[in-house]
LOBAZA-17800 format. One line per 10 residues: number of its first residue (from 1); their letters; for each residue x, y, z of N, C-alpha, C. Coordinates in steps of 0.02 Angstrom, whole numbers, always signed. Layout:
NUM> a> X Y Z X Y Z X Y Z | ...
This chain:
1> mlrqgtpvqm> +42 -59 +0 +0 +0 +0 +44 +61 +0 | +34 +107 -47 +75 +167 -54 +31 +228 -43 | +54 +274 -3 +15 +334 +14 +35 +392 -33 | -15 +428 -55 -5 +485 -98 -30 +548 -62 | +10 +601 -62 -6 +660 -22 -52 +709 -55 | -64 +706 -120 -105 +755 -154 -178 +736 -149 | -224 +786 -148 -295 +769 -143 -319 +732 -205 | -368 +690 -195 -399 +652 -249 -473 +668 -250 | -500 +687 -308 -570 +703 -314 -607 +643 -343 | -660 +623 -310 -699 +565 -332 -771 +586 -343
11> gtnstrsqpa> -800 +565 -398 -870 +576 -411 -911 +519 -385 | -973 +516 -409 -1018 +463 -384 -997 +395 -409 | -979 +389 -472 -963 +324 -501 -894 +322 -533 | -853 +371 -522 -788 +372 -554 -737 +403 -507 | -673 +393 -525 -617 +420 -488 -574 +460 -536 | -558 +522 -516 -516 +564 -559 -448 +573 -526 | -397 +552 -561 -329 +560 -536 -283 +565 -595 | -220 +580 -582 -169 +586 -633 -117 +531 -623 | -123 +473 -657 -76 +418 -646 -4 +437 -661 | +5 +484 -708 +74 +502 -725 +109 +537 -667
21> nlwspnvqtf> +71 +569 -623 +100 +604 -567 +109 +560 -506 | +85 +499 -508 +91 +453 -452 +154 +410 -459 | +186 +399 -403 +245 +356 -403 +224 +283 -409 | +257 +246 -454 +242 +176 -464 +306 +135 -456 | +305 +81 -418 +366 +43 -406 +388 +5 -468 | +453 +2 -476 +484 -39 -529 +514 -101 -496 | +478 -156 -500 +495 -217 -464 +534 -264 -509 | +587 -294 -481 +627 -343 -518 +639 -404 -475 | +639 -461 -507 +651 -525 -472 +723 -545 -480 | +757 -561 -423 +828 -576 -426 +842 -646 -453
31> nslefattas> +805 -696 -430 +817 -764 -452 +771 -784 -509 | +759 -737 -554 +718 -751 -613 +760 -782 -668 | +729 -825 -707 +765 -857 -762 +787 -806 -815 | +745 -758 -829 +762 -707 -878 +784 -642 -846 | +790 -641 -779 +810 -582 -740 +767 -522 -759 | +704 -533 -765 +657 -479 -781 +589 -498 -753 | +548 -448 -743 +481 -457 -717 +432 -422 -763 | +382 -458 -784 +332 -430 -829 +273 -406 -788 | +254 -344 -798 +198 -315 -761 +143 -295 -810 | +82 -309 -790 +25 -288 -830 +9 -214 -816
41> hpvimakrls> -43 -189 -845 -62 -119 -835 -81 -108 -762 | -52 -59 -729 -67 -48 -658 -139 -23 -648 | -166 -40 -591 -233 -18 -572 -225 +29 -512 | -247 +91 -519 -240 +141 -466 -309 +155 -438 | -314 +149 -372 -377 +160 -338 -365 +202 -276 | -414 +241 -257 -412 +279 -195 -456 +245 -143 | -428 +234 -85 -465 +202 -31 -492 +255 +16 | -558 +265 +18 -589 +318 +58 -592 +297 +131 | -556 +334 +174 -555 +321 +245 -580 +380 +286 | -588 +439 +255 -610 +498 +292 -667 +532 +253
51> pgkrvdgeyl> -709 +570 +286 -764 +604 +251 -738 +659 +205 | -769 +666 +148 -749 +716 +100 -789 +780 +105 | -767 +830 +67 -800 +894 +64 -828 +905 -6 | -889 +929 -8 -921 +940 -73 -890 +1001 -107 | -875 +993 -171 -845 +1045 -212 -890 +1059 -271 | -907 +1122 -282 -949 +1143 -338 -1016 +1107 -340 | -1038 +1081 -284 -1103 +1049 -280 -1109 +983 -317 | -1055 +960 -348 -1059 +898 -388 -1009 +846 -366 | -949 +867 -345 -897 +821 -327 -882 +825 -252 | -852 +771 -228 -827 +769 -159 -751 +769 -162
61> sfpghgnpvv> -721 +811 -120 -648 +816 -117 -623 +780 -55 | -575 +733 -65 -547 +695 -9 -473 +711 -3 | -449 +734 +54 -377 +750 +61 -335 +687 +58 | -276 +692 +27 -234 +633 +18 -203 +606 +81 | -194 +648 +134 -163 +622 +194 -208 +575 +233 | -274 +575 +218 -319 +529 +253 -351 +478 +209 | -334 +480 +145 -364 +432 +98 -308 +404 +53 | -282 +346 +70 -224 +319 +33 -242 +300 -39 | -191 +305 -82 -197 +283 -151 -166 +214 -157 | -202 +168 -186 -179 +99 -193 -160 +87 -266
71> nindlhthty> -100 +65 -276 -75 +49 -344 -65 -26 -348 | -104 -58 -390 -103 -131 -396 -67 -150 -461 | -15 -191 -455 +22 -216 -513 +20 -292 -513 | +3 -320 -568 +2 -393 -577 +68 -413 -608 | +112 -444 -569 +180 -460 -591 +183 -534 -612 | +220 -548 -665 +230 -616 -689 +305 -628 -698 | +330 -682 -672 +401 -697 -677 +411 -772 -674 | +465 -796 -704 +485 -866 -701 +548 -871 -658 | +542 -906 -603 +598 -911 -556 +620 -983 -550 | +678 -993 -520 +704 -1060 -507 +717 -1067 -432
81> crydllkypd> +713 -1128 -408 +724 -1142 -337 +775 -1199 -332 | +815 -1195 -280 +864 -1247 -266 +832 -1300 -222 | +828 -1361 -248 +795 -1415 -212 +846 -1463 -184 | +832 -1489 -125 +871 -1542 -94 +833 -1607 -103 | +859 -1652 -144 +824 -1713 -161 +845 -1772 -118 | +873 -1759 -60 +896 -1814 -17 +838 -1860 +4 | +779 -1831 +17 +721 -1871 +39 +671 -1883 -17 | +691 -1874 -78 +646 -1886 -135 +623 -1959 -134 | +557 -1973 -145 +502 -1930 -164 +459 -1906 -106 | +484 -1908 -45 +446 -1886 +13 +475 -1821 +40
91> diqtcnitfq> +499 -1779 -4 +535 -1719 +17 +488 -1659 +24 | +510 -1612 +65 +476 -1548 +74 +526 -1494 +54 | +507 -1452 +7 +552 -1403 -21 +530 -1333 -2 | +579 -1288 +7 +566 -1218 +22 +596 -1175 -33 | +556 -1132 -62 +577 -1090 -117 +571 -1017 -96 | +626 -980 -99 +627 -909 -81 +634 -868 -145 | +587 -823 -156 +588 -778 -214 +603 -708 -189 | +656 -678 -215 +678 -612 -193 +657 -558 -242 | +623 -508 -216 +602 -450 -256 +637 -388 -231 | +648 -340 -276 +677 -276 -256 +644 -221 -298
101> ilnvrqdglk> +629 -166 -263 +602 -106 -296 +662 -63 -315 | +672 -52 -380 +732 -21 -404 +731 +56 -400 | +672 +85 -407 +669 +158 -409 +658 +188 -340 | +694 +162 -290 +693 +190 -223 +758 +170 -189 | +780 +209 -141 +841 +193 -104 +831 +131 -61 | +888 +102 -40 +884 +42 +1 +845 +55 +66 | +854 +114 +96 +820 +129 +159 +765 +181 +150 | +740 +189 +89 +691 +241 +76 +620 +217 +73 | +607 +154 +91 +540 +127 +87 +521 +97 +154 | +465 +118 +179 +440 +93 +243 +380 +49 +232
111> welpsssevk> +384 -11 +259 +330 -60 +252 +284 -54 +312 | +220 -55 +298 +170 -53 +352 +150 -125 +369 | +166 -145 +430 +149 -212 +454 +93 -205 +504 | +45 -251 +504 +41 -313 +464 +4 -306 +399 | -11 -244 +377 -48 -236 +314 -8 -261 +254 | +59 -258 +259 +101 -284 +206 +110 -360 +217 | +73 -399 +183 +74 -472 +192 +47 -505 +130 | +50 -571 +129 +24 -608 +72 -52 -607 +74 | -82 -600 +15 -154 -598 +9 -182 -662 -20 | -148 -689 -70 -171 -750 -102 -111 -790 -124
121> cpvfheefwv> -110 -855 -108 -55 -898 -124 -79 -955 -170 | -34 -982 -209 -54 -1038 -252 -71 -1100 -211 | -120 -1137 -234 -142 -1198 -199 -134 -1259 -242 | -121 -1251 -306 -116 -1308 -352 -50 -1306 -388 | -19 -1363 -391 +42 -1372 -430 +43 -1443 -456 | +74 -1453 -512 +72 -1520 -543 +108 -1572 -502 | +163 -1553 -469 +203 -1602 -432 +202 -1592 -357 | +177 -1535 -332 +182 -1520 -261 +115 -1497 -233 | +110 -1506 -167 +58 -1472 -128 +90 -1411 -96 | +56 -1354 -97 +81 -1293 -66 +61 -1294 +8
131> kdcrfllpdn> +111 -1303 +52 +97 -1307 +123 +95 -1239 +156 | +136 -1192 +133 +141 -1128 +167 +163 -1075 +117 | +141 -1014 +129 +160 -956 +88 +168 -897 +134 | +227 -864 +132 +241 -809 +178 +271 -750 +142 | +255 -691 +168 +285 -628 +146 +336 -608 +199 | +400 -601 +180 +453 -589 +228 +489 -524 +210 | +513 -489 +263 +552 -428 +255 +617 -435 +294 | +674 -412 +264 +737 -415 +303 +736 -366 +361 | +705 -308 +354 +696 -259 +407 +639 -213 +387 | +624 -165 +429 +567 -121 +416 +581 -72 +359
141> fssrffvqlt> +643 -48 +353 +661 -1 +300 +705 -38 +250 | +678 -58 +195 +716 -94 +145 +677 -93 +80 | +714 -94 +24 +682 -97 -41 +674 -168 -65 | +693 -216 -24 +686 -287 -42 +633 -320 +0 | +601 -370 -30 +554 -412 +7 +556 -481 -23 | +532 -530 +14 +538 -600 -5 +469 -634 -1 | +460 -682 -44 +402 -727 -41 +429 -798 -32 | +411 -830 +21 +434 -897 +37 +378 -947 +28 | +390 -996 -15 +341 -1049 -29 +368 -1115 -3 | +326 -1153 +30 +345 -1219 +55 +302 -1271 +19
151> frrknayhiw> +336 -1319 -14 +303 -1370 -54 +314 -1438 -22 | +263 -1481 -28 +270 -1552 -12 +254 -1592 -75 | +300 -1635 -95 +293 -1670 -159 +235 -1720 -156 | +199 -1724 -211 +146 -1773 -217 +178 -1841 -235 | +174 -1889 -190 +207 -1953 -200 +159 -2008 -223 | +99 -1989 -244 +51 -2041 -266 +77 -2078 -327 | +113 -2042 -371 +140 -2076 -431 +188 -2131 -413 | +235 -2117 -367 +284 -2168 -348 +253 -2224 -307 | +199 -2210 -272 +166 -2264 -234 +140 -2317 -282 | +110 -2295 -337 +81 -2343 -384 +130 -2367 -437
161> atylpcilll> +178 -2325 -456 +224 -2343 -511 +291 -2370 -486 | +307 -2361 -422 +372 -2383 -396 +365 -2431 -338 | +334 -2408 -284 +334 -2448 -223 +291 -2510 -229 | +230 -2503 -256 +187 -2561 -262 +217 -2615 -308 | +241 -2599 -369 +274 -2652 -409 +335 -2682 -375 | +374 -2641 -339 +433 -2668 -306 +414 -2717 -250 | +362 -2700 -212 +340 -2746 -159 +315 -2812 -188 | +280 -2808 -244 +257 -2870 -277 +317 -2911 -302 | +367 -2878 -331 +426 -2914 -354 +465 -2943 -295 | +469 -2907 -240 +502 -2935 -180 +465 -2997 -155
171> gigygtlllp> +399 -2996 -159 +361 -3055 -139 +375 -3114 -183 | +382 -3101 -249 +397 -3157 -295 +466 -3185 -282 | +515 -3140 -273 +583 -3164 -258 +587 -3201 -192 | +551 -3176 -141 +551 -3210 -77 +516 -3277 -82 | +465 -3282 -125 +428 -3345 -132 +471 -3402 -158 | +526 -3387 -193 +569 -3441 -218 +602 -3480 -160 | +609 -3448 -102 +638 -3483 -44 +589 -3533 -14 | +525 -3527 -32 +474 -3572 -5 +458 -3630 -50 | +488 -3632 -110 +478 -3688 -156 +514 -3750 -131 | +494 -3809 -153 +529 -3871 -132 +603 -3869 -150
181> ldnfnerdtm> +642 -3907 -113 +715 -3906 -122 +735 -3931 -191 | +699 -3979 -218 +719 -4008 -282 +703 -3964 -342 | +662 -3912 -333 +644 -3868 -389 +695 -3811 -395 | +757 -3829 -406 +809 -3778 -411 +801 -3736 -473 | +785 -3766 -530 +779 -3728 -592 +725 -3673 -586 | +668 -3690 -556 +615 -3640 -547 +637 -3585 -499 | +669 -3604 -444 +691 -3554 -396 +744 -3507 -426 | +791 -3535 -461 +844 -3494 -490 +817 -3449 -545 | +775 -3475 -588 +748 -3435 -644 +705 -3378 -620 | +661 -3391 -572 +617 -3339 -547 +655 -3284 -510
191> slttllvfis> +701 -3302 -468 +739 -3251 -430 +783 -3210 -476 | +816 -3242 -525 +859 -3205 -571 +818 -3158 -616 | +761 -3181 -640 +719 -3138 -681 +693 -3078 -641 | +675 -3089 -579 +651 -3034 -537 +706 -2982 -526 | +768 -3005 -517 +824 -2959 -508 +835 -2917 -571 | +831 -2947 -628 +840 -2910 -691 +785 -2858 -700 | +723 -2875 -682 +669 -2826 -686 +681 -2767 -639 | +707 -2781 -579 +723 -2728 -532 +775 -2680 -560 | +828 -2708 -589 +881 -2666 -616 +855 -2623 -673 | +813 -2652 -715 +784 -2613 -770 +739 -2557 -744
201> lyaqttaslp> +699 -2572 -693 +655 -2521 -664 +695 -2466 -630 | +749 -2484 -597 +792 -2434 -565 +825 -2388 -616 | +850 -2417 -670 +881 -2376 -723 +830 -2329 -754 | +769 -2352 -763 +717 -2309 -792 +699 -2251 -745 | +697 -2265 -680 +680 -2213 -632 +735 -2161 -626 | +797 -2183 -620 +853 -2135 -613 +863 -2094 -675 | +845 -2119 -734 +853 -2080 -795 +807 -2020 -797 | +752 -2022 -761 +704 -1966 -761 +716 -1917 -705 | +767 -1928 -663 +781 -1884 -606 +846 -1846 -617 | +853 -1788 -585 +916 -1751 -589 +973 -1791 -557
211> rtaylkridl> +1033 -1783 -585 +1091 -1818 -557 +1114 -1782 -494 | +1127 -1821 -443 +1151 -1793 -379 +1212 -1833 -357 | +1253 -1799 -315 +1313 -1832 -289 +1299 -1874 -228 | +1237 -1879 -207 +1218 -1917 -148 +1160 -1963 -166 | +1150 -2013 -123 +1096 -2060 -133 +1030 -2030 -109 | +981 -2031 -152 +914 -2008 -132 +877 -2063 -95 | +822 -2045 -66 +782 -2094 -28 +759 -2151 -73 | +740 -2135 -134 +717 -2186 -180 +775 -2231 -202 | +837 -2204 -204 +895 -2246 -220 +907 -2297 -164 | +898 -2276 -102 +906 -2322 -46 +855 -2379 -51
221> wyvfciaflt> +795 -2364 -74 +744 -2416 -82 +765 -2467 -134 | +790 -2444 -191 +811 -2490 -243 +873 -2529 -223 | +919 -2498 -188 +980 -2533 -166 +961 -2591 -119 | +914 -2578 -74 +892 -2633 -30 +859 -2689 -69 | +816 -2672 -116 +781 -2723 -155 +830 -2765 -195 | +880 -2734 -226 +929 -2771 -265 +972 -2815 -220 | +993 -2788 -162 +1032 -2828 -115 +991 -2887 -88 | +927 -2876 -75 +884 -2929 -51 +879 -2986 -101 | +867 -2970 -164 +862 -3022 -215 +928 -3055 -229 | +983 -3018 -221 +1049 -3050 -229 +1061 -3103 -175
231> lviftnlats> +1041 -3089 -114 +1047 -3139 -60 +1002 -3198 -73 | +943 -3187 -101 +899 -3242 -118 +931 -3287 -171 | +963 -3258 -221 +995 -3297 -274 +1053 -3337 -245 | +1094 -3307 -201 +1150 -3343 -169 +1124 -3402 -127 | +1068 -3391 -94 +1040 -3446 -54 +1017 -3503 -98 | +985 -3487 -154 +963 -3540 -200 +1022 -3577 -231 | +1075 -3541 -246 +1134 -3574 -273 +1168 -3619 -221 | +1169 -3596 -159 +1202 -3635 -106 +1165 -3700 -91 | +1099 -3701 -103 +1060 -3761 -88 +1039 -3798 -151 | +1074 -3786 -206 +1057 -3819 -269 +1084 -3890 -271
241> tttntrgtta> +1047 -3933 -305 +1067 -4002 -317 +1044 -4022 -386 | +1090 -4040 -429 +1074 -4059 -497 +1101 -4128 -512 | +1076 -4159 -563 +1098 -4226 -584 +1133 -4220 -651 | +1194 -4247 -655 +1232 -4242 -717 +1214 -4300 -764 | +1250 -4305 -820 +1234 -4354 -871 +1248 -4426 -849 | +1290 -4435 -800 +1306 -4502 -776 +1260 -4525 -720 | +1210 -4484 -704 +1163 -4504 -653 +1183 -4490 -583 | +1240 -4456 -573 +1262 -4439 -506 +1243 -4367 -491 | +1242 -4350 -427 +1221 -4285 -405 +1281 -4239 -397 | +1269 -4176 -411 +1321 -4124 -402 +1293 -4070 -358
251> egpfwwhpsg> +1330 -4051 -306 +1305 -4002 -258 +1317 -3931 -283 | +1285 -3883 -248 +1293 -3813 -266 +1364 -3790 -255 | +1384 -3734 -285 +1453 -3711 -281 +1473 -3687 -212 | +1425 -3671 -168 +1442 -3646 -102 +1429 -3698 -47 | +1414 -3759 -67 +1397 -3809 -17 +1459 -3845 +7 | +1459 -3866 +70 +1516 -3901 +98 +1504 -3976 +95 | +1559 -4014 +91 +1555 -4087 +86 +1594 -4116 +144 | +1561 -4141 +195 +1596 -4165 +255 +1641 -4225 +241 | +1625 -4265 +193 +1666 -4324 +180 +1684 -4329 +107 | +1694 -4273 +74 +1714 -4272 +4 +1655 -4265 -42
261> pveqrneaws> +1666 -4245 -104 +1611 -4237 -152 +1574 -4302 -163 | +1509 -4295 -173 +1467 -4355 -182 +1487 -4392 -245 | +1504 -4355 -298 +1520 -4387 -361 +1583 -4430 -354 | +1634 -4405 -318 +1695 -4444 -309 +1682 -4507 -269 | +1640 -4500 -217 +1625 -4559 -176 +1586 -4610 -216 | +1540 -4587 -259 +1503 -4634 -301 +1549 -4672 -348 | +1597 -4636 -377 +1645 -4670 -421 +1688 -4720 -382 | +1707 -4699 -321 +1749 -4745 -281 +1710 -4807 -261 | +1648 -4796 -245 +1607 -4854 -226 +1593 -4899 -286 | +1583 -4870 -345 +1568 -4912 -404 +1629 -4951 -427
271> skklsnsstq> +1690 -4925 -415 +1751 -4960 -437 +1776 -5011 -386 | +1750 -5006 -326 +1773 -5051 -274 +1737 -5118 -279 | +1774 -5172 -276 +1745 -5239 -279 +1721 -5260 -211 | +1657 -5277 -208 +1628 -5297 -145 +1632 -5373 -138 | +1652 -5394 -80 +1660 -5466 -68 +1595 -5500 -51 | +1549 -5464 -22 +1485 -5495 -4 +1430 -5443 -7 | +1369 -5464 -5 +1311 -5420 -12 +1300 -5377 +50 | +1320 -5401 +110 +1310 -5362 +171 +1352 -5298 +169 | +1413 -5303 +144 +1456 -5244 +139 +1426 -5193 +91 | +1398 -5218 +36 +1367 -5173 -12 +1306 -5138 +18
281> qqqqqeqqrh> +1266 -5173 +56 +1208 -5143 +88 +1228 -5091 +139 | +1282 -5104 +176 +1306 -5055 +224 +1328 -4990 +190 | +1363 -5000 +134 +1386 -4940 +98 +1327 -4901 +69 | +1276 -4936 +44 +1217 -4901 +19 +1181 -4864 +75 | +1176 -4895 +133 +1144 -4863 +189 +1184 -4801 +212 | +1250 -4808 +211 +1292 -4751 +229 +1283 -4694 +179 | +1279 -4710 +115 +1268 -4659 +65 +1201 -4625 +73 | +1149 -4663 +88 +1083 -4634 +99 +1082 -4588 +160 | +1120 -4609 +214 +1123 -4566 +273 +1158 -4500 +258 | +1212 -4504 +217 +1246 -4442 +197 +1200 -4397 +156
291> eesrrkrkel> +1164 -4426 +109 +1119 -4386 +67 +1062 -4357 +108 | +1035 -4396 +154 +982 -4370 +197 +1007 -4315 +243 | +1069 -4322 +267 +1097 -4270 +310 +1108 -4206 +271 | +1133 -4212 +210 +1143 -4152 +168 +1076 -4119 +152 | +1026 -4159 +138 +960 -4132 +122 +931 -4094 +181 | +938 -4121 +241 +913 -4087 +300 +949 -4021 +312 | +1015 -4020 +299 +1053 -3958 +308 +1030 -3906 +257 | +1017 -3927 +196 +994 -3880 +145 +925 -3852 +162 | +881 -3896 +185 +815 -3873 +205 +820 -3824 +264 | +867 -3837 +309 +877 -3791 +366 +902 -3723 +341
301> vlktasvvlg> +948 -3725 +292 +973 -3662 +264 +916 -3623 +231 | +873 -3656 +193 +817 -3622 +161 +769 -3593 +212 | +752 -3631 +264 +707 -3606 +315 +736 -3547 +353 | +801 -3553 +370 +834 -3498 +406 +836 -3435 +363 | +854 -3444 +299 +858 -3386 +254 +789 -3355 +244 | +737 -3396 +238 +670 -3368 +229 +648 -3328 +290 | +665 -3352 +350 +646 -3315 +410 +686 -3251 +417 | +752 -3256 +409 +795 -3197 +418 +780 -3143 +366 | +777 -3164 +302 +763 -3114 +249 +693 -3086 +254 | +645 -3128 +273 +576 -3104 +280 +570 -3052 +336
311> vtslifiivy> +600 -3066 +394 +597 -3018 +450 +636 -2954 +432 | +694 -2961 +400 +733 -2903 +381 +696 -2858 +333 | +666 -2887 +282 +628 -2846 +233 +568 -2813 +265 | +534 -2848 +310 +476 -2819 +343 +496 -2760 +387 | +551 -2767 +424 +574 -2712 +467 +595 -2652 +423 | +630 -2665 +369 +652 -2610 +325 +592 -2573 +296 | +543 -2609 +272 +484 -2576 +241 +448 -2534 +293 | +439 -2560 +354 +404 -2522 +406 +443 -2459 +424 | +509 -2466 +434 +550 -2408 +452 +552 -2357 +395 | +555 -2382 +333 +560 -2337 +275 +497 -2294 +269
321> ftgayitm> +439 -2325 +271 +377 -2287 +261 +357 -2249 +324 | +374 -2275 +383 +359 -2238 +444 +400 -2174 +448 | +464 -2178 +428 +506 -2118 +427 +481 -2067 +378 | +456 -2088 +320 +429 -2042 +270 +366 -2009 +297 | +325 -2046 +333 +262 -2017 +360 +277 -1966 +415 | +329 -1978 +456 +345 -1932 +510 +370 -1866 +483 | +411 -1868 +429 +440 -1807 +402 +390 -1764 +365 | +331 -1790 +349 +282 -1750 +311 +249 -1697 +355
């Protein structure tokens, strides 16, 4: 609100003034993309606060010291804001827009508080909710003023396009640990395919985001999912059992053999000449006990891995989404 000291004469339905004689601010935006501010045609109005005096029987004369002149300018500018994407997509951003009136001294403008404040703030944005809008001043006498906007990102897109598909894929990968021990091909194929889908989805998501030198919140989510599926694949490989062309079994690459590889023992037993049938039956029983013992250990590894990985993923998901809810 700017006060004008000269009298203003107002009729019944019109206002008579000289806009050329009124001071009008020249406002510029500092963090504008084009370093310029576009203003529409100003609207000048007189706000009647004191009784007027009749002049010539037709008009009322209002003194300027008691009836302020209001100059309204509609300003348009394109500005940029520095965002911190550490908590993306659950981030809250603050954008400060700096304005300065150029045709006045730094200490030549006095702001009237609280009348100098925000009147209307934006409520709709394509990517954000507007949480707060403030009009700020560095001090009472200054040609600069600030508009501070606080945004909260709309994360509905990532809930349906990122988190929900990832949770479903995690369930598929975890389900391979619950398949029977002998279905190694199914367990390995499903877990490996799920991991490849995760990597493809992660690459697609990061390609649409700005590059940062730090891990964002969504990066942490993908890193956990990829590490989880990698542990599932290692568990399936460690408990794998396949049959080669000679009909003998071959253990997984990470499995231990308490009494030597099964294939070597089978060859040793087949080449050894048995003197009687009782010795052969004892050796067969010993081989069955070894195979049964290995099978029980593999089943124990699968059960232990399913419990540990299941509890770990559940705790991570709860902490991840609970922390995002608290920061909102």
